Backbone bond lengths (Angstrom), bond angles and torsions (degrees), N, CA, C in turn:
res aa  C-N    CA-C-N  psi(-1)  N-CA   C-N-CA  omega(-1)  CA-C   N-CA-C  phi
1 M - - - 1.437 - - 1.531 110.36 -
2 A 1.310 116.42 -39.32 1.465 120.49 -179.54 1.525 110.99 -66.38
3 S 1.341 117.43 -35.61 1.458 118.79 -179.16 1.510 110.82 -70.86
4 R 1.327 119.30 -33.11 1.451 122.99 177.54 1.521 109.66 -65.65
5 R 1.325 116.19 -42.05 1.474 120.74 178.43 1.524 110.32 -64.73
6 A 1.339 117.09 -38.56 1.462 120.44 177.97 1.536 111.35 -63.70
7 V 1.342 116.12 -41.26 1.460 120.89 179.29 1.525 110.56 -64.19
8 I 1.322 117.48 -42.41 1.456 121.67 179.75 1.538 110.31 -65.83
9 T 1.330 116.87 -39.79 1.472 120.66 177.95 1.528 110.87 -63.86
10 I 1.353 115.17 -46.60 1.468 118.98 -179.31 1.534 109.82 -63.12
11 A 1.328 118.08 -41.02 1.457 121.35 178.97 1.529 110.32 -63.78
12 G 1.326 116.98 -41.01 1.479 120.55 178.18 1.515 112.08 -62.87
13 V 1.345 115.64 -42.33 1.471 119.02 178.85 1.532 109.30 -66.16
14 G 1.315 118.49 -39.70 1.451 121.41 178.98 1.514 112.17 -63.31
15 I 1.348 117.72 -43.35 1.471 121.49 178.76 1.521 110.09 -64.46
16 A 1.338 117.11 -43.63 1.474 120.71 179.52 1.527 110.48 -62.66
17 S 1.321 118.14 -38.28 1.466 121.93 178.72 1.517 110.80 -64.82
18 L 1.336 116.67 -41.34 1.470 119.92 178.99 1.544 110.36 -66.07
19 M 1.307 117.71 -36.44 1.465 120.36 179.04 1.532 110.46 -66.14
20 V 1.324 117.11 -44.39 1.466 120.18 178.48 1.520 109.94 -63.39
21 A 1.330 117.38 -43.25 1.478 120.11 179.44 1.523 110.70 -63.48
22 G 1.324 117.07 -38.35 1.472 120.23 178.75 1.515 111.07 -62.28
23 C 1.328 117.28 -39.94 1.483 120.18 177.43 1.522 110.63 -64.48
24 Q 1.341 116.83 -41.36 1.459 120.08 179.18 1.519 111.73 -62.08
25 F 1.318 117.27 -42.31 1.454 120.89 179.82 1.541 109.66 -65.17
26 Q 1.325 118.00 -40.47 1.446 120.91 179.34 1.540 111.19 -63.85
27 R 1.339 116.39 -44.65 1.462 118.78 177.19 1.521 111.71 -62.76
28 A 1.331 119.20 -39.10 1.447 122.18 176.93 1.518 110.75 -61.52
29 H 1.323 117.00 -40.50 1.460 122.44 177.61 1.558 109.73 -65.23
30 D 1.347 116.87 -43.01 1.451 120.53 -179.24 1.550 110.92 -62.79
31 A 1.346 116.40 -41.34 1.476 120.43 178.14 1.505 110.60 -62.32
32 A 1.296 118.38 -43.51 1.476 121.69 178.93 1.547 110.61 -65.48
33 E 1.323 116.00 -39.84 1.473 119.50 178.43 1.510 112.17 -63.98
34 A 1.327 117.21 -38.08 1.489 121.05 178.82 1.507 110.53 -62.00
35 Q 1.345 118.14 -34.45 1.472 119.08 -179.58 1.518 112.09 -64.90
36 A 1.332 117.99 -19.03 1.467 121.50 178.05 1.525 110.69 -99.60
37 T 1.324 117.59 -47.67 1.454 120.41 -171.45 1.527 114.61 -76.44
38 M 1.323 118.37 -21.65 1.442 119.56 179.77 1.520 114.29 -84.92
39 I 1.332 117.51 -7.28 1.463 120.46 177.53 1.519 109.39 -62.13
40 G 1.321 115.56 129.62 1.463 120.78 -177.94 1.508 114.95 95.15
41 M 1.335 116.25 -9.86 1.476 120.34 -179.10 1.516 110.23 -68.91
42 P 1.334 118.44 131.84 1.487 120.08 178.67 1.517 110.88 -70.78
43 K 1.343 115.40 154.07 1.465 119.84 -175.80 1.533 111.82 -62.45
44 E 1.341 118.68 -29.67 1.459 120.09 177.64 1.518 110.56 -64.08
45 Q 1.322 117.54 -36.26 1.447 121.26 178.92 1.531 110.83 -72.55
46 V 1.344 118.21 -34.98 1.453 121.66 176.40 1.536 108.45 -64.05
47 L 1.302 117.90 -44.16 1.459 121.23 176.56 1.530 111.17 -58.14
48 Q 1.296 116.80 -39.84 1.468 121.81 -178.71 1.527 111.43 -67.02
49 C 1.333 117.93 -42.50 1.483 118.52 -174.57 1.521 113.67 -93.77
50 M 1.362 118.16 -20.66 1.477 119.46 -178.46 1.508 112.81 -114.07
51 G 1.344 118.36 -15.68 1.453 120.38 -177.95 1.505 110.54 84.92
52 S 1.327 115.61 -172.65 1.472 120.57 -179.56 1.509 111.29 -73.79
53 P 1.332 117.15 141.17 1.453 119.88 -179.22 1.521 110.97 -73.25
54 A 1.346 115.78 157.15 1.478 121.33 175.38 1.518 109.84 -67.93
55 S 1.358 116.58 -34.89 1.446 121.04 176.91 1.503 108.55 -155.07
56 S 1.339 116.41 164.88 1.459 120.74 178.52 1.534 109.23 -149.12
57 A 1.324 115.09 156.68 1.455 122.03 177.34 1.515 108.68 -144.00
58 T 1.329 117.21 149.61 1.450 121.89 -179.79 1.510 109.33 -132.00
59 A 1.336 115.71 138.00 1.464 122.67 175.16 1.505 106.41 -141.09
60 G 1.315 116.86 102.45 1.466 120.63 -179.10 1.523 109.65 67.48
61 A 1.322 116.23 -128.01 1.488 121.95 179.03 1.518 112.35 -88.41
62 T 1.340 117.18 1.42 1.453 121.14 -179.03 1.535 110.16 -102.82
63 E 1.327 113.17 133.25 1.478 121.46 179.74 1.517 107.90 -124.98
64 V 1.314 117.30 140.22 1.482 120.99 178.32 1.533 107.10 -124.75
65 W 1.316 115.80 122.40 1.473 122.10 175.08 1.518 107.24 -106.70
66 T 1.313 116.09 131.54 1.479 121.50 -178.50 1.523 110.18 -111.27
67 Y 1.323 114.98 131.66 1.466 122.50 176.99 1.519 108.55 -122.87
68 N 1.326 117.27 142.54 1.461 121.73 173.63 1.513 107.59 -96.67
69 S 1.336 115.79 138.44 1.465 119.37 -175.31 1.491 109.91 -140.79
70 G 1.327 117.41 154.06 1.449 122.80 175.84 1.517 111.32 144.24
71 N 1.319 114.29 168.35 1.453 120.39 -179.31 1.533 112.72 -115.21
72 G 1.324 117.78 9.35 1.452 120.56 178.36 1.512 114.81 81.93
73 W 1.344 118.44 12.39 1.460 122.29 179.84 1.528 110.28 -59.86
74 T 1.340 116.17 134.62 1.451 121.40 178.66 1.537 108.68 -121.60
75 D 1.309 116.42 130.59 1.468 122.74 174.32 1.529 107.14 -97.38
76 T 1.322 116.33 130.53 1.476 119.73 176.83 1.508 108.74 -126.49
77 F 1.309 115.72 128.36 1.462 122.42 178.01 1.528 107.79 -121.05
78 G 1.327 116.33 132.75 1.446 120.41 -177.70 1.501 112.64 -134.04
79 T 1.342 115.90 156.21 1.440 122.10 174.76 1.513 108.32 -135.81
80 A 1.303 116.91 153.29 1.452 121.60 176.32 1.518 109.51 -144.26
81 H 1.296 115.07 147.97 1.463 121.59 178.24 1.522 107.25 -133.56
82 V 1.313 116.26 124.85 1.461 121.03 179.44 1.524 107.34 -119.72
83 S 1.335 115.44 133.79 1.459 120.29 175.33 1.526 109.22 -140.49
84 G 1.273 117.15 156.80 1.460 119.39 178.48 1.487 111.65 166.93
85 G 1.345 112.36 -179.58 1.449 119.88 -179.46 1.508 109.76 -119.83
86 T 1.299 116.41 -151.61 1.451 122.58 -176.19 1.493 112.76 -67.34
87 Y 1.342 119.33 -41.03 1.457 121.67 -174.18 1.530 114.05 -113.73
88 S 1.358 119.57 2.89 1.443 120.42 179.90 1.516 110.65 -147.08
89 A 1.329 115.23 157.54 1.472 119.27 178.31 1.531 107.49 -148.53
90 T 1.308 115.22 148.29 1.443 121.41 177.12 1.533 107.48 -128.28
91 A 1.317 116.41 133.30 1.459 120.48 179.09 1.525 109.01 -124.74
92 V 1.330 117.05 135.52 1.437 123.31 178.67 1.529 106.08 -130.61
93 G 1.312 117.45 133.13 1.451 119.93 -179.78 1.514 112.18 -143.53
94 S 1.303 116.40 162.30 1.461 120.05 174.87 1.535 108.31 -153.04
95 S 1.300 116.07 158.40 1.437 119.80 177.11 1.537 108.91 -146.75
96 I 1.309 114.42 155.68 1.474 121.94 177.49 1.520 107.15 -129.68
97 S 1.322 116.58 132.00 1.454 121.66 176.80 1.530 109.25 -116.97
98 T 1.310 115.45 137.85 1.456 122.22 177.43 1.509 108.64 -129.39
99 K 1.296 117.14 126.90 1.461 121.17 178.07 1.518 108.23 -90.93
100 R 1.337 115.39 130.85 1.471 120.47 178.30 1.528 108.65 -84.68
101 F 1.325 114.93 142.09 1.474 121.31 175.31 1.525 107.22 -161.98
102 C 1.298 115.40 174.02 1.453 119.97 178.29 1.518 109.83 -144.81
103 K 1.315 115.83 135.06 1.458 121.88 171.52 1.536 104.76 -103.12
104 V 1.330 115.58 119.21 1.466 121.46 -178.60 1.496 108.29 -103.60
105 D 1.327 117.19 119.76 1.471 122.95 176.33 1.515 108.38 -106.85
106 I 1.353 116.29 115.78 1.447 121.93 176.49 1.545 105.87 -96.53
107 V 1.326 116.63 112.53 1.459 122.41 -177.63 1.519 106.65 -96.46
108 M 1.358 115.81 126.04 1.455 120.37 -178.57 1.523 109.39 -123.62
109 T 1.304 114.71 136.87 1.448 122.16 176.09 1.536 107.72 -124.99
110 G 1.329 116.47 124.81 1.447 120.20 -178.48 1.522 112.27 66.07
111 G 1.338 118.03 29.49 1.453 120.92 178.06 1.542 115.71 81.65
112 R 1.324 117.07 6.48 1.489 121.12 179.90 1.549 110.16 -129.74
113 V 1.329 114.97 149.01 1.459 120.25 179.56 1.525 110.34 -63.02
114 S 1.331 115.74 125.90 1.461 120.05 177.43 1.532 112.34 -112.74
115 R 1.347 116.27 -19.77 1.474 120.26 179.77 1.521 109.07 -164.61
116 I 1.321 116.41 150.73 1.474 122.68 175.00 1.525 106.62 -126.12
117 N 1.335 115.95 124.87 1.473 121.35 -179.67 1.531 108.81 -114.99
118 Y 1.314 115.88 140.67 1.478 122.60 175.90 1.516 108.19 -116.68
119 S 1.345 118.70 139.45 1.447 121.76 174.14 1.518 110.03 -145.29
120 G 1.318 114.43 159.92 1.471 121.81 -178.78 1.501 109.98 108.57
121 P 1.351 117.15 178.79 1.467 121.06 175.38 1.535 108.10 -76.82
122 T 1.333 117.01 83.55 1.458 123.45 -165.32 1.533 115.43 -84.25
123 G 1.323 116.92 -7.42 1.479 118.97 -179.04 1.510 111.38 173.46
124 G 1.316 114.33 -171.48 1.449 120.37 -179.74 1.529 112.28 -86.14
125 L 1.304 115.81 -173.15 1.450 121.90 -177.72 1.516 111.94 -57.29
126 L 1.326 118.19 -42.69 1.452 123.06 -178.33 1.524 112.82 -104.95
127 S 1.323 118.34 0.50 1.461 120.90 -177.36 1.531 110.90 -126.80
128 G 1.343 117.18 38.48 1.448 120.41 179.22 1.535 112.78 -58.25
129 G 1.308 115.95 133.10 1.455 120.30 -179.74 1.514 114.47 94.76
130 E 1.342 118.05 -10.38 1.460 119.59 -173.92 1.514 114.32 -60.18
131 Q 1.322 118.20 -29.09 1.442 120.74 178.86 1.557 112.05 -73.19
132 C 1.314 116.13 -17.71 1.489 122.15 -178.14 1.531 110.45 -79.60
133 A 1.316 117.93 -22.26 1.473 121.13 -175.79 1.525 111.12 -64.67
134 Y 1.315 118.14 -28.31 1.490 118.46 -178.40 1.529 111.70 -60.39
135 A 1.327 117.47 -34.20 1.459 120.62 -178.23 1.519 112.82 -79.47
136 V 1.340 117.74 -33.57 1.465 120.22 -171.33 1.545 113.38 -104.05
137 E 1.340 118.48 -5.24 1.457 119.75 -173.01 1.523 114.19 -59.94
138 N 1.330 118.05 -32.17 1.483 119.37 -178.65 1.530 112.15 -72.76
139 C 1.325 116.98 -15.13 1.472 120.56 -179.61 1.522 112.39 -92.15
140 L 1.336 118.44 -10.76 1.456 119.97 -173.48 1.537 112.91 -67.38
141 N 1.309 118.43 -31.05 1.451 119.76 -177.89 1.512 113.11 -89.98
142 E 1.312 117.15 4.66 1.458 121.72 -179.41 1.511 110.30 -109.28
143 A 1.315 117.24 121.48 1.444 121.07 173.87 1.522 108.66 -76.94
144 P 1.315 117.43 145.92 1.474 118.17 177.56 1.545 110.65 -58.66
145 M 1.336 116.06 140.51 1.471 120.37 178.16 1.543 106.63 -66.42
146 P 1.347 115.68 141.57 1.460 117.78 179.62 1.500 111.96 -67.81
147 V 1.331 115.01 151.43 1.459 120.86 175.42 1.505 107.80 -74.42
148 A 1.322 117.58 136.54 1.448 121.22 179.27 1.529 109.23 -61.09
149 A 1.325 116.62 126.17 1.458 121.38 -177.12 1.530 110.37 -79.79
150 A 1.297 115.90 145.22 1.450 120.59 176.69 1.529 108.04 -74.63
151 P 1.313 117.80 146.21 1.472 119.39 -179.50 1.517 110.13 -62.18
152 V 1.315 116.34 140.59 1.455 122.95 179.62 1.518 108.03 -86.56
153 P 1.331 119.24 126.23 1.469 119.63 -179.41 1.534 110.12 -66.97
154 A 1.331 115.51 147.08 1.451 120.63 178.59 1.511 109.55 -69.86
155 P 1.341 117.27 143.19 1.470 120.17 -178.53 1.527 110.84 -67.01
156 T 1.303 116.17 147.11 1.465 121.90 177.88 1.518 108.56 -96.96
157 A 1.328 116.25 164.14 1.481 121.16 -176.93 1.511 110.30 -67.53
158 S 1.327 119.53 -28.82 1.438 121.12 -177.81 1.517 114.08 -84.38
159 A 1.336 117.10 -8.00 1.472 120.30 -177.30 1.514 110.40 -71.67
160 S 1.306 117.18 142.56 1.473 120.73 177.48 1.519 108.31 -79.47
161 P 1.332 116.77 151.62 1.469 118.31 -178.66 1.529 110.91 -66.15
162 A 1.320 115.63 143.99 1.470 120.43 -179.26 1.505 110.40 -77.45
163 V 1.301 116.89 143.72 1.463 121.37 177.67 1.516 105.97 -111.67
164 A 1.318 115.70 127.11 1.455 120.30 179.35 1.512 109.51 -72.54
165 P 1.346 117.62 140.46 1.458 119.66 179.05 1.544 110.66 -70.56
166 A 1.300 116.04 153.00 1.453 120.79 178.33 1.513 108.35 -68.76
167 P 1.363 116.46 144.27 1.447 118.67 179.60 1.531 110.81 -66.80
168 T 1.346 115.33 150.48 1.436 121.49 179.51 1.541 107.69 -102.06
169 V 1.330 116.62 131.63 1.448 121.18 178.02 1.514 107.72 -112.45
170 V 1.344 115.21 126.90 1.453 120.84 179.01 1.505 107.83 -115.21
171 T 1.303 116.76 127.00 1.475 121.25 177.09 1.507 108.56 -123.59
172 K 1.324 114.03 146.71 1.459 120.93 176.94 1.518 106.64 -131.56
173 S 1.293 114.74 141.07 1.476 118.58 175.21 1.497 108.60 -131.86
174 F 1.287 116.41 151.27 1.456 121.91 178.83 1.513 108.02 -152.91
175 T 1.328 114.47 159.05 1.458 121.11 -179.87 1.521 108.27 -115.28
176 V 1.305 116.39 132.59 1.466 122.12 176.94 1.520 107.37 -96.92
177 P 1.316 118.43 118.86 1.466 120.27 -178.82 1.517 111.71 -59.45
178 G 1.316 116.40 136.41 1.451 120.66 176.91 1.524 113.75 91.82
179 Y 1.319 118.79 -0.07 1.477 122.17 179.49 1.479 110.93 -123.85
């Protein structure tokens, strides 16, 4: 009976570990996606989805807003060495703890996002950037607002008629081994 309980406990711990790892991978993916999809977003929209930055700096037409992100996750690694004889034992151990966090720098040029940089111990070996997703996740479902278009001048009588360009067709082919 005790061995069955141990198997169920180990299985439960294994399933919980996989669920936590799955969340970390998703957050890492979201952080990487934000680095692409937020390009072109106006600073007013960044304020709306991320809130006020922790700090900001300006150099010419370039502005950098910095946000702190993370959930306080701490990684702890330890080692121990035990030695001894029949009547005595000596144990020596050590551990190192590292807190995960992310500093998110939103770089804007001309009032629009031009780059997003992440720094710090942002995740694990396979989940790099996962701590950065907490700051940018509210912006993922928002497409950047379009840039206001300049008015198009009315055609003049002497202008030649415009010819539409031919459509471009792109095809890709690939072979799947074994099929």
